N, C-alpha and C positions, 0 to 999 in steps of 0.2 A: 816841630815841637822841641822844647828845650830839654825834655827828659821823656824817657819812655816809662818812667814809673808813676803810676797813678797817684801816689801820695805825695808827689813832688810838683804836681800840677794844681791849677786853680780850676774851679768847676767850669768857668767858661771855655778853657782849654779842651776839657773833656766833652763839653757839649759840641764844640767844633769838630773834634776827632769823630764823634758819632754820626756826623753828617755824611762821611765818606767811608768810615770803616766800623766794623762791629766785632772785632776779635779782642778778647782778653785773655792773657796768660796768667795762670795762678800757681806761683811756686810754692811748693809743700815739701818741707824738709823734716828734720828731727833734731832733738836735743839728745844726743846719746854719745857715749865714749867711743873712740876710735884709736884704741891702743894707747900706748905710753907716749907716741910720738906725734900724734895729730889730735886736734881739738874736738870738742864736741858739736863744732859748727860744720862739720864736714858735709852732712847730708843737705843742710840748708844752703851751703855754698854751691853744691852741685845745682840745685834747683834754681837758685838765684842767678848764678853766673851764667847758666845756659839760657834761662829765660831773658835776661837782659841782652845778651848778644843777639839772640834770635830776634828779639823786639827791635833792636837797631837795625838789623838786616832786612827785616820784613816790614817795618813801620807800624807795628802794633804797640799796645800798651800791656803794662805788666803791673797786676795788683800787689800790694805789699807782701812780702814773703811771710809764710807760715812756719814758725820755728819748731813746732811741736807735731809728732806724729804718733804711731802706734809702737811702742818700744818697750814692753813690759820686761823682757828678758834683759835688757841693757841696765836695768836697775841693779843688777849685779855688781855694778862699778859705781863710784860716787858721781853725783852730779846729773844723772840722767833724769829726764822728765818725760812721762808719757801721758797720752790721752787714751781714754777708753775707745775701742774701735767704733762704738755707736756714737761717741762725742765727735771723733775725727769725721765721721760720715756726715753728721748734722751740721758741723762747722763748715764743711765743704759745700753743702747744699745752701746754707744761708748765705756764704759769700757769693756763690753763682747766682742765687735768685735775686740778691741785691743788685749784682751787675746786670742781670737780665731786666730788671725792673727799669733800668735807665735806658735800655735799648741795645746793649750788647747781646748779640745773637749765637756767638761762637765763643764757647769758654773752654779752654784747655788747661787742665791741671798738669803742671810740670812737677813730677814726682822725684825727689832726690833720694828717697829712703827705700827703694826698690821693693823687695817682696813684702816687707812689713806693712807698708802703707797701702799696697795695692788692693787688698780685699775691701776695706771700708771705701776707698776712692771709686772702686768699680760699682759697688752698690750705689754710692752716691751719683755716679754718672747715670746709671739706669734710671733711678728715680727721677733725675733732673729731665732726661730725655722724654720719659712718658708724661711727666707732670706739666712740663712748659713747652715741649716741642722744639726748644733751642737745640743747637748742635753742641754736644758736649763730648770731650775726648780726654785721654790721658797720654802724656808723653813721659816715659820713664827713662831717665837719664842713662841708665845701665843697659836698657834693652832696645833703644832706638837705633843704636849702631853696634849691636853686640859682636857680630862678625869683625868688623873693622877694628873694634876696641881690643878684642882678644889678639889680632894680628898685631896690633901697635905695641902691645904689651909682651909679645912674643910667648904667650901662654894661652893656649886654646882650652884649658880645662877649668881653671878657677881664677883667672886673672882679675875678676872684679869682685872677688869675695872681700868681706869686711875688713877694712883698714890694711889691706893687701897692697900688692904691686900698683894696681890701677889708682885707687883712691889716694895712696901716698903720693904717687907720681902727679896726680891731679893737683894736690895741695902744694907739693913742691913748685909747681908751675904757677899756679894762680894765686896762693897765698903763702909764699915761702917763709914769711915772717912768723907764721904760726905752727911751723914744723920744727920739732926737735929732732935733728938727724941723729944726734948723739945717743938718742933713746931708742933708735930702730933696732930691733932685736931679730936677728935671722932665725928663722924657724926651719927645723928639719922637714924633709919630705916626709908625708905620712900617707899610708894607704887610705883609700877612699872608703867610706862606709858602704856596706852591701846596699843600703837604701839611702838616698838623700834625706835629711831630716826636715829643717824648715827653710830650705832654700830651693823650693821646687821650680822657680821661673828660669833658672840657668844653669842647671847641673851639666857636667860633662856628658857627652852623648853616650858614654860606656857605662853609665850609672844609672840604676832604676830609680823611681821616684815613689816615696811614700810621704804623706803629710804627718809630721810629728812636731809638736810644740815643746821645746825645752823649757824646764823652769829656769828662773835665775841662777839658782845654785848649779844646775846642769851646764848653763851657758858658760858661767864662770869656769868650770871644770873643763869644759871643751875648749876653751880659749886659753887654757894654761895660766889663769891668773894675769894675763897680759891684755886680753881684749881683742885680739887679732885672729882672724880665720886663716889666712894664708900669708905667705912670706913676703914682707915688704922690702927685704934687703936689696933687691934689685931695681928699686924704684929710682927714676931720675925725673928731672924737670922736662926733659926732652920728650920722654914717654908721655908725661902729662899733657904737654902741649899737643902732641898728636892725637891723644885720646879726647881732649876737649874740643879740638878743631873739627873732628870727624862727627862727634856728638852734635855740636852746634849745626853742622852742615846738614845732617839727616834731619834734625828737628826743624830746621829752617824749610827744608823740602816739604815736611808735612803741613807746616803753617802756611806756607805758599799755596798749598792745594786747598786747605780749609778756606783761606781767602776767596777763592773762586766759587765757593758753594752759594747757593741761593736758599737762605733760611728764612721762613716766615713763621712767626709765632705771635700768639697774644702777648701784650705786656704782662710779665709775671706780677703777682701781688707781692707786695713788701713782706718779707718773713717776719712775723710777730708770734 
C-alpha cells in the first residue's frame, strides 16, 4: 500500500486490503488548549502519530483522525471545541459500523484524550460488541505503556498530566515547530489533593480516588490561568522520543495480537 491512511487510498485499494486483513485503527483526539506553549492539536497528534506508526509497523489501515472529543472544562480557555458525550459515543459507533459494513471485523479506537474521552468510547465499544459481534477495543496513548512512560519521564507520580512533562516532550520531538519554548512556565511543586478529582485513570498510587467534575471556571482556577496541570519545565525532545517509541511499541504488540483473532460476524447494516 502507498499509504496506511484510509482517506488517501482508492476504493479498489481498500477492497484488496480486505481480502487479507480486517483491522482498522480509528484515532480520536480533541481540540483543547494545552497551556501557553503547546497547541490545541496535542491530543489529536497523540492519536494520529501513534496510529500511523503502528499501522506502518503492522500493515493495517487507519481511518481519518477525529479532531473533537469530550472537553467541556477546556472551554475555560479560548479555542476549545467539545462534543457532548452522547455525540462522541454515537459518532464512534457510526464510524465503526461503517467500517464493519465493508468487512472490517476488528476496530481499535486510538484515544489521545485520555480520561475525558474514555467513558463515551467505552460505552460505544460495548454497544458495538453486543450489536455487531465485531471485535472492538480501545488503545489509550497515555495508558498503553504507563509504567514505561513514567520511567522515561523520570516522574512516577504525574508525568502524563495535561500539558506537562510528557505531553510537552512529545510535542518537542514530534512537532517541534508547534512548541513555543519561550512560553513554558515552570510550576512549583504542589501537594496532592486528598482525593483525585477528574483524573481517576492514572493517579499516583499514594492518592485516593473520587470522581469529581470541575466546571470550566474551577478548571481555569485550578490550572492557574495557564492551562497546565503539571510542570513542563523539564521537558525535552529526548524524553519525547523515548515516550513515543515505547507507546508505539506497546500499541503495536496489542495490534499484532488482535490480528491473530478469528472474528466472525454478520455484515453490519449501514448506519442511517
